[in-house]
C-alpha positions as CSV (number, residue, x, y, z in Angstrom):
1,M,17.8,2.1,-7.0
2,L,16.7,5.2,-8.9
3,P,13.1,6.6,-8.9
4,R,10.4,5.7,-11.3
5,L,10.2,9.1,-12.9
6,I,13.1,11.0,-14.6
7,Q,12.7,14.6,-15.4
8,G,14.4,15.2,-18.7
9,G,17.7,17.1,-18.9
10,M,16.5,19.5,-21.6
11,G,18.1,22.1,-23.8
12,V,20.5,24.7,-22.4
13,G,19.3,25.7,-18.9
14,V,15.7,24.7,-19.5
15,S,16.3,21.9,-17.0
16,G,18.1,24.2,-14.6
17,W,18.8,23.7,-10.9
18,A,15.5,25.1,-9.8
19,L,13.5,22.5,-11.8
20,A,15.8,19.6,-10.9
21,R,15.6,20.6,-7.2
22,E,11.8,20.8,-7.2
23,T,11.5,17.4,-8.9
24,S,14.0,15.7,-6.6
25,M,12.2,17.1,-3.5
26,H,9.1,15.2,-4.7
27,G,11.1,11.9,-4.7
28,Q,11.9,11.7,-8.4
29,L,15.2,12.1,-10.4
30,G,15.6,15.7,-11.0
31,V,18.1,16.3,-13.9
32,V,20.0,19.4,-14.8
33,S,21.2,20.0,-18.4
34,G,25.0,20.0,-18.4
35,T,25.2,21.8,-21.8
36,V,26.8,25.2,-22.0
37,L,26.8,25.7,-18.2
38,D,30.0,27.7,-18.3
39,T,28.5,30.3,-20.5
40,L,25.3,30.4,-18.4
41,L,27.4,31.0,-15.3
42,V,29.3,33.8,-16.9
43,R,26.1,35.5,-18.1
44,R,24.2,35.1,-14.9
45,L,27.1,36.6,-13.0
46,A,27.1,39.5,-15.4
47,T,23.4,40.2,-14.7
48,G,24.2,40.5,-10.9
49,D,23.3,37.0,-9.7
50,P,19.8,37.8,-8.5
51,G,19.1,36.1,-5.3
52,G,22.8,35.4,-4.7
53,H,22.4,31.7,-5.5
54,L,25.5,31.4,-7.7
55,R,27.7,33.1,-5.2
56,R,26.4,30.9,-2.4
57,A,27.3,27.8,-4.4
58,M,30.7,29.2,-5.4
59,A,31.5,29.8,-1.7
60,A,31.2,26.0,-1.2
61,F,33.5,25.2,-4.1
62,P,36.5,23.2,-2.7
63,V,39.1,25.3,-4.5
64,P,38.3,28.9,-3.5
65,E,41.0,30.5,-5.6
66,V,39.1,29.3,-8.7
67,A,35.8,30.7,-7.5
68,A,37.4,34.0,-6.6
69,R,39.1,34.3,-10.0
70,V,35.8,33.7,-11.8
71,L,33.9,36.0,-9.6
72,D,36.4,38.8,-10.0
73,R,36.4,38.4,-13.8
74,Y,32.7,38.0,-14.5
75,F,30.5,39.2,-11.6
76,R,28.9,42.7,-11.9
77,E,27.0,44.1,-8.9
78,S,25.1,46.1,-11.5
79,P,25.5,46.0,-15.3
80,V,28.5,47.9,-16.7
81,G,27.8,51.6,-17.3
82,G,25.4,52.0,-14.4
83,A,22.2,51.6,-16.6
84,S,19.3,49.7,-15.1
85,P,18.9,46.2,-16.5
86,N,15.6,44.9,-17.9
87,T,13.7,43.7,-14.9
88,D,10.5,41.9,-14.0
89,S,9.4,42.2,-10.4
90,S,8.5,38.5,-10.2
91,E,11.4,37.2,-12.2
92,G,14.5,39.2,-11.3
93,V,17.1,40.5,-13.7
94,K,16.6,39.6,-17.3
95,G,19.5,40.3,-19.6
96,L,21.7,43.4,-19.9
97,P,20.8,47.1,-20.5
98,A,20.5,48.2,-24.1
99,G,23.9,48.5,-25.8
100,Q,25.7,46.2,-23.4
101,R,27.1,42.8,-24.5
102,F,27.9,39.7,-22.5
103,M,31.6,38.9,-22.0
104,L,32.6,35.7,-23.8
105,A,34.8,33.0,-22.4
106,S,37.2,31.6,-25.0
107,M,35.8,29.0,-27.4
108,L,36.7,25.4,-26.4
109,R,39.4,23.6,-28.2
110,A,41.1,20.2,-28.0
111,K,43.6,21.7,-25.5
112,A,42.2,24.2,-23.0
113,T,44.1,26.3,-20.4
114,P,43.6,25.3,-16.8
115,E,41.6,28.5,-16.2
116,R,39.2,27.5,-19.0
117,E,38.9,23.9,-17.8
118,W,38.2,25.0,-14.2
119,L,35.6,27.5,-15.3
120,M,33.7,24.4,-16.6
121,V,34.4,22.4,-13.5
122,L,33.1,25.3,-11.4
123,A,30.0,25.8,-13.5
124,N,28.9,22.2,-13.3
125,F,29.6,22.1,-9.6
126,V,27.4,25.2,-9.1
127,E,24.4,23.8,-11.0
128,V,24.5,20.4,-9.2
129,F,25.2,22.0,-5.8
130,L,22.1,24.2,-6.1
131,A,20.0,21.3,-7.4
132,K,20.9,19.2,-4.4
133,E,20.7,21.9,-1.8
134,G,18.3,21.4,1.2
135,H,16.9,18.0,0.6
136,G,17.8,14.3,0.5
137,G,16.6,13.5,-3.0
138,V,18.7,12.3,-6.0
139,V,19.9,14.6,-8.8
140,G,21.3,13.8,-12.2
141,I,23.0,15.7,-15.0
142,N,22.6,15.2,-18.7
143,Y,25.3,15.6,-21.3
144,L,25.6,15.2,-25.1
145,H,28.2,12.7,-26.3
146,K,28.5,14.7,-29.5
147,V,29.7,17.8,-27.5
148,Q,33.1,16.4,-26.6
149,F,35.3,19.4,-25.6
150,P,33.6,20.1,-22.2
151,T,33.0,16.5,-21.2
152,L,35.9,15.7,-18.9
153,P,36.0,18.9,-16.7
154,S,32.2,19.0,-16.7
155,L,31.9,15.5,-15.3
156,Y,34.5,16.2,-12.7
157,G,32.7,19.4,-11.5
158,A,29.3,17.5,-11.2
159,M,31.0,14.8,-9.3
160,L,32.6,17.3,-6.9
161,A,29.1,18.4,-6.1
162,G,27.9,14.9,-5.4
163,V,25.8,14.2,-8.5
164,D,23.9,11.0,-8.2
165,A,23.5,10.0,-11.8
166,V,25.0,10.9,-15.2
167,L,22.8,10.6,-18.3
168,M,24.3,10.8,-21.8
169,G,23.0,10.5,-25.3
170,A,23.5,11.9,-28.8
171,G,26.1,9.4,-29.6
172,I,27.5,6.1,-28.3
173,P,28.8,6.8,-24.8
174,G,30.6,3.5,-24.1
175,D,33.8,5.4,-23.1
176,I,32.2,7.3,-20.3
177,P,32.0,4.7,-17.5
178,A,35.8,4.3,-17.5
179,V,36.2,8.1,-17.3
180,I,33.8,8.4,-14.4
181,D,35.8,5.7,-12.6
182,S,39.1,7.5,-13.0
183,L,37.7,10.9,-12.1
184,S,36.2,9.5,-8.9
185,R,39.9,8.8,-7.9
186,H,41.0,12.3,-9.1
187,E,43.1,10.7,-11.8
188,A,44.0,12.1,-15.2
189,S,41.4,11.0,-17.7
190,S,41.2,11.0,-21.5
191,L,38.7,10.5,-24.4
192,W,39.4,9.9,-28.0
193,L,38.4,13.0,-29.9
194,D,36.3,12.5,-33.1
195,V,38.3,14.4,-35.7
196,L,37.2,14.9,-39.3
197,E,39.7,13.9,-42.1
198,A,41.9,12.4,-39.4
199,G,42.8,9.2,-41.4
200,E,44.8,6.9,-39.2
201,Q,46.0,9.6,-36.8
202,K,44.4,9.7,-33.4
203,Y,43.8,12.7,-31.1
204,A,42.9,12.6,-27.4
205,L,41.2,15.0,-25.0
206,T,42.8,15.0,-21.6
207,F,42.1,16.4,-18.2
208,D,44.2,16.1,-15.0
209,P,42.5,17.5,-11.9
210,R,45.6,16.8,-9.8
211,V,47.4,19.9,-11.2
212,V,45.1,22.1,-9.1
213,W,45.1,20.0,-5.9
214,D,48.9,19.8,-6.1
215,G,49.1,23.6,-6.5
216,R,50.9,23.4,-9.9
217,V,48.6,25.9,-11.7
218,M,46.6,29.1,-11.1
219,E,48.5,29.8,-7.8
220,C,46.2,27.5,-5.9
221,A,47.2,26.2,-2.5
222,V,48.0,22.5,-2.1
223,R,45.0,20.6,-0.8
224,V,43.8,17.1,-0.3
225,P,40.9,16.5,-2.7
226,P,37.6,15.3,-1.2
227,T,36.5,11.7,-1.4
228,L,34.2,11.2,-4.4
229,R,31.6,8.5,-5.0
230,K,30.8,7.2,-8.4
231,P,27.4,8.3,-9.8
232,K,25.1,5.9,-11.6
233,F,25.5,6.1,-15.4
234,L,22.5,5.9,-17.7
235,A,23.0,5.7,-21.4
236,I,20.3,7.3,-23.6
237,V,19.6,5.0,-26.5
238,S,17.1,4.5,-29.3
239,S,17.3,0.7,-29.8
240,S,17.9,-2.5,-27.9
241,T,20.7,-3.2,-30.3
242,L,22.7,-0.2,-29.1
243,A,21.9,-1.0,-25.5
244,R,23.3,-4.5,-26.0
245,A,26.4,-3.2,-27.6
246,L,27.1,-0.7,-24.8
247,L,26.7,-3.5,-22.2
248,K,29.4,-5.4,-24.0
249,K,31.7,-2.4,-24.5
250,A,31.5,-1.2,-20.9
251,P,30.8,-4.3,-18.8
252,G,29.7,-3.3,-15.3
253,G,29.8,0.4,-16.2
254,I,26.2,0.9,-17.5
255,D,23.7,1.1,-14.7
256,G,20.6,1.5,-16.9
257,F,19.2,3.0,-20.0
258,V,16.8,5.8,-21.1
259,V,15.1,4.6,-24.3
260,E,14.0,7.5,-26.4
261,A,11.3,7.3,-29.1
262,P,11.7,9.6,-32.1
263,I,8.8,11.8,-30.9
264,A,10.9,13.0,-27.9
265,G,12.0,16.7,-28.0
266,G,15.5,18.0,-28.8
267,H,17.9,15.8,-30.8
268,N,16.6,12.5,-32.1
269,A,18.5,9.5,-33.4
270,P,18.3,9.3,-37.2
271,P,15.9,6.7,-38.6
272,R,17.5,3.3,-39.1
273,G,18.3,2.5,-42.7
274,V,18.2,4.9,-45.7
275,Q,16.7,8.2,-44.7
276,Q,13.5,9.2,-46.4
277,L,11.6,12.5,-46.0
278,S,7.9,13.0,-45.7
279,V,5.9,15.4,-47.9
280,R,6.4,17.9,-45.1
281,G,10.2,17.3,-45.1
282,E,10.6,15.4,-41.9
283,P,12.6,12.1,-41.5
284,V,10.3,9.1,-41.8
285,Y,10.5,6.7,-38.9
286,G,9.3,3.1,-39.4
287,E,8.9,-0.2,-37.6
288,R,12.7,-0.6,-37.3
289,D,12.7,2.5,-35.1
290,V,10.1,1.1,-32.6
291,V,11.9,-0.3,-29.5
292,D,10.9,-3.8,-28.5
293,M,10.4,-3.5,-24.7
294,A,10.6,-7.2,-24.3
295,Q,14.1,-7.2,-25.8
296,M,15.1,-4.3,-23.5
297,A,13.8,-6.2,-20.4
298,A,15.7,-9.3,-21.5
299,L,19.0,-7.4,-21.2
300,G,18.6,-7.4,-17.4
301,S,19.3,-3.7,-16.9
302,P,16.8,-1.1,-15.6
303,F,15.4,1.1,-18.3
304,W,13.1,4.1,-18.5
305,M,10.9,4.8,-21.6
306,A,10.9,8.3,-23.0
307,G,8.9,10.1,-25.7
308,G,5.1,10.1,-25.6
309,C,5.0,8.6,-22.1
310,A,3.7,11.7,-20.2
311,S,0.5,10.4,-18.9
312,R,-0.7,8.0,-16.2
313,A,-1.5,5.5,-18.9
314,G,1.9,5.9,-20.4
315,F,3.6,5.3,-17.1
316,E,1.5,2.2,-16.4
317,A,2.2,0.8,-19.9
318,A,5.9,1.3,-19.3
319,I,5.8,-0.6,-16.0
320,A,3.8,-3.4,-17.5
321,G,6.3,-3.7,-20.3
322,G,9.2,-4.3,-17.8
323,A,10.5,-0.7,-17.6
324,R,11.6,0.8,-14.3
325,G,9.7,3.9,-15.2
326,I,9.5,6.8,-17.6
327,Q,11.5,10.0,-18.5
328,V,9.4,13.1,-19.3
329,G,10.7,16.3,-20.9
330,T,8.1,18.5,-22.6
331,A,5.6,18.6,-19.7
332,F,8.4,19.8,-17.4
333,A,9.9,22.2,-20.0
334,F,7.0,24.6,-19.8
335,C,6.3,24.6,-16.0
336,D,7.1,27.5,-13.8
337,E,10.3,26.0,-12.5
338,S,11.7,25.7,-16.0
339,G,14.6,27.9,-17.0
340,L,12.8,29.2,-20.1
341,D,12.3,33.0,-20.3
342,P,8.8,33.5,-18.7
343,D,7.5,35.6,-21.5
344,L,8.6,33.0,-24.1
345,R,7.1,30.2,-22.0
346,R,3.8,31.9,-21.6
347,G,3.7,32.9,-25.2
348,F,4.1,29.3,-26.4
349,L,1.5,28.1,-24.0
350,A,-1.0,30.7,-25.3
351,R,-0.1,29.6,-28.8
352,L,-0.8,26.0,-27.8
353,L,-4.2,26.8,-26.5
354,R,-5.1,28.7,-29.7
355,G,-4.2,25.6,-31.7
356,E,-1.3,27.3,-33.4
357,A,1.6,25.3,-31.8
358,D,3.5,22.9,-34.0
359,V,6.6,20.8,-33.8
360,F,8.7,20.0,-36.9
361,T,11.4,17.4,-36.9
362,D,14.0,19.3,-38.9
363,P,16.7,17.1,-40.5
364,L,19.0,20.1,-41.2
365,A,18.7,22.5,-38.3
366,S,21.3,21.0,-36.0
367,P,25.0,21.2,-36.9
368,T,25.4,17.7,-35.4
369,N,23.5,16.1,-38.3
370,F,21.0,14.6,-35.9
371,P,17.3,15.5,-36.5
372,F,16.2,18.3,-34.2
373,K,12.7,19.1,-33.0
374,V,11.8,22.7,-33.7
375,A,8.7,24.2,-32.0
376,S,7.0,27.0,-33.9
377,M,7.1,30.4,-32.2
378,E,6.8,34.0,-33.4
379,E,10.1,35.9,-33.6
380,S,12.2,32.7,-33.3
381,L,14.4,30.9,-35.6
382,S,11.5,28.6,-36.5
383,E,10.3,31.4,-38.8
384,A,12.1,31.6,-42.2
385,G,12.4,35.4,-42.1
386,V,14.0,35.4,-38.7
387,Y,16.4,32.7,-39.8
388,Q,17.4,34.5,-43.0
389,D,17.9,37.9,-41.2
390,R,20.3,36.4,-38.6
391,P,23.9,37.1,-39.5
392,R,25.8,33.8,-39.6
393,L,28.5,33.8,-37.0
394,C,30.1,31.4,-34.5
395,D,31.2,32.9,-31.1
396,L,30.2,30.1,-28.6
397,G,31.4,27.1,-30.6
398,Y,30.2,24.2,-28.6
399,L,29.0,22.3,-31.7
400,R,32.2,22.9,-33.6
401,R,33.9,19.7,-34.9
402,A,37.7,19.3,-34.9
403,C,39.1,18.7,-38.3
404,R,42.7,17.8,-39.4
405,T,44.5,20.3,-41.6
406,P,47.0,19.2,-44.3
407,D,49.9,19.9,-42.0
408,G,48.4,17.6,-39.3
409,T,47.3,20.3,-36.9
410,L,43.7,20.7,-35.8
411,D,41.2,23.4,-36.9
412,Y,37.6,23.7,-35.9
413,R,34.5,24.2,-38.0
414,C,30.7,24.3,-37.7
415,P,28.2,24.2,-40.7
416,A,26.3,27.0,-39.0
417,E,29.2,29.4,-39.1
418,P,29.8,31.9,-41.9
419,I,29.8,29.9,-45.1
420,E,33.1,31.2,-46.4
421,D,34.8,30.3,-43.2
422,Y,33.4,26.8,-43.3
423,L,34.5,26.3,-46.9
424,K,38.0,27.5,-46.2
425,K,38.3,24.8,-43.5
426,G,37.4,22.1,-45.9
427,G,33.7,21.9,-45.4
428,L,31.2,21.3,-48.2
429,I,28.6,23.9,-49.3
430,E,25.8,21.4,-49.0
431,D,26.5,20.9,-45.3
432,T,25.6,24.6,-44.6
433,V,22.0,24.5,-46.0
434,G,19.4,25.2,-43.3
435,R,21.8,25.0,-40.4
436,K,20.9,27.0,-37.3
437,C,23.2,28.3,-34.6
438,L,21.8,26.2,-31.7
439,C,24.4,27.5,-29.3
440,N,23.2,31.1,-29.4
441,A,19.5,30.3,-29.9
442,L,19.2,27.9,-27.0
443,V,20.9,30.4,-24.6
444,A,18.5,33.1,-25.9
445,N,15.6,30.8,-24.8
446,L,16.6,31.8,-21.2
447,G,16.5,35.5,-21.9
448,L,20.3,35.6,-21.9
449,G,20.8,36.0,-25.7
450,Q,23.8,38.0,-26.8
451,R,23.3,41.6,-28.1
452,R,25.4,42.5,-31.1
453,P,27.1,45.9,-31.7
454,D,24.3,47.0,-34.1
455,S,21.7,46.2,-31.3
456,Y,20.7,43.0,-33.0
457,E,19.7,40.5,-30.3
458,E,20.0,36.7,-30.8
459,P,16.6,35.1,-31.4
460,P,15.5,32.0,-29.5
461,L,14.6,28.6,-30.9
462,L,12.2,26.4,-28.8
463,T,12.2,22.7,-28.9
464,A,9.6,20.3,-27.6
465,G,8.3,16.7,-28.2
466,N,5.5,15.9,-30.6
467,D,3.2,15.2,-27.8
468,L,2.1,18.7,-26.9
469,D,-1.2,17.4,-25.7
470,C,0.5,16.4,-22.5
471,I,0.6,20.1,-21.5
472,R,-3.0,20.9,-22.1
473,P,-4.4,19.5,-18.8
474,F,-2.3,22.0,-16.8
475,I,-3.3,25.3,-18.5
476,T,-6.3,27.4,-19.3
477,P,-6.6,30.8,-21.1
478,E,-6.8,32.4,-17.7
479,K,-3.9,30.5,-16.2
480,L,-0.9,29.9,-18.4
481,S,1.0,28.5,-15.4
482,Y,1.6,25.2,-13.6
483,H,4.2,23.6,-11.5
484,A,6.5,20.6,-11.7
485,S,4.6,19.1,-8.8
486,D,1.4,19.2,-10.9
487,V,3.2,17.1,-13.6
488,I,4.4,14.6,-11.0
489,A,0.9,14.2,-9.4
490,A,-0.7,13.7,-12.8
491,L,1.8,11.0,-14.0
492,L,2.4,8.9,-10.9
493,P,0.1,6.9,-8.6
494,L,0.1,8.2,-5.0
495,E,2.5,5.5,-3.7
496,Y,5.3,6.8,-5.9
497,R,5.0,10.4,-4.9
498,I,7.4,11.2,-2.0
499,N,8.4,14.5,-0.5
500,V,12.1,14.3,0.3
501,R,13.1,17.1,2.6
502,A,16.4,17.9,4.4
503,G,17.6,14.8,6.3
504,A,15.4,12.3,4.4
505,G,17.2,9.1,3.4
506,A,17.6,7.7,-0.1
507,A,15.7,4.6,1.0
508,A,12.5,6.6,0.3
509,H,13.2,6.1,-3.4
510,V,13.2,2.3,-3.5
511,R,9.7,1.4,-4.6
């Protein structure tokens, strides 16, 4: 049985291994974000791997040839050129020296090379390994169903590291339990790829881990793969109707649900029915978008409420309504263990105390077409001038969609890419209005934004839930700092707060 509190798997690297580990060591479900982990691994290696954490995890990877190949390609003891990186004595290496750019891994496509697939496997292994290191707590990983290309190798890497739970939203993840089952046996796995203009033609994503264990690729030695256990699978939903449909589609494969209200941060489910916008330009949510907790409880599966639950009263109300517990994101996103760049984090907290912080549910920002919560912040893409000054480009490509060309082959397009490129690939001009490059912006939130040849540096884009008041009890103008343990202590009664150190058993969580 999973704990009462789930720490949200937020953004790109905001819910990193340090935050998940700290949460898990206090007896709750610490969750790492599984989004863009391969790029984060590449960039952190390029900045010298301060503390040696990545290399320690890579040394434990069960296919050492893969780890050695990645280390040789991307690790730099000091940044290229010998210049000193930007540093902060308390935070370690931050970014690259002026004039240096991060090396890019190839953009993902429907068919990736074994080297590219196993970079994703390794990156997910590293993040989960570090989150689980040195304690007996449980660790989960969060993925977006809309981001399909990395799903299969990413899941496999997390499972190799012993991930305890997989959480997935931003779509209908009824196909994932069968994938987890086959990957747990090291079998070839596949998913149907969502292809625009595909008509009746179907396309599949495939991943076969056996080619590495059998020594068929990348000059790897023949090995017996380790025994894997299946993690719990929690689907992230916004309605009891979707939860019921998933239980029918994947009988026995859904272990529980996270039920997100539309005030939660990041991507939100669109309002049910015809979309209407408020005077401010935000999607209008109504009674149909309020989840009936009694209907969720009647399904008989454990569920956690998310969005606006970050208080002791919110926790107790969820338990009283039949929920197993709550998931909390925003309060954890701005704690010291968060992966956010420290200067960006402290700047937002100061803005919050001045009464200047705001969260806008932007119906256009995300290339996924899902509404996306944008938190206001100086010198970020939340400002119209910063957005307009950013050159439109696409060099990470995680949110690209596959599209069928007239000759039946696949191409890839994103409404946030250069408009002329998008139109050439069959996209519509109206799809490009207001779109923001979330891939680059969310990586920049960590202080790892790409520097362009003209010294232009990618701006960040913060996201948070509407309930910013949940942060206020932890900060003062003199102390813009708090810990994940402070959040846990504020949310949970004493009987649910458990320190899980090395050697502690999972039984400590069953309460």
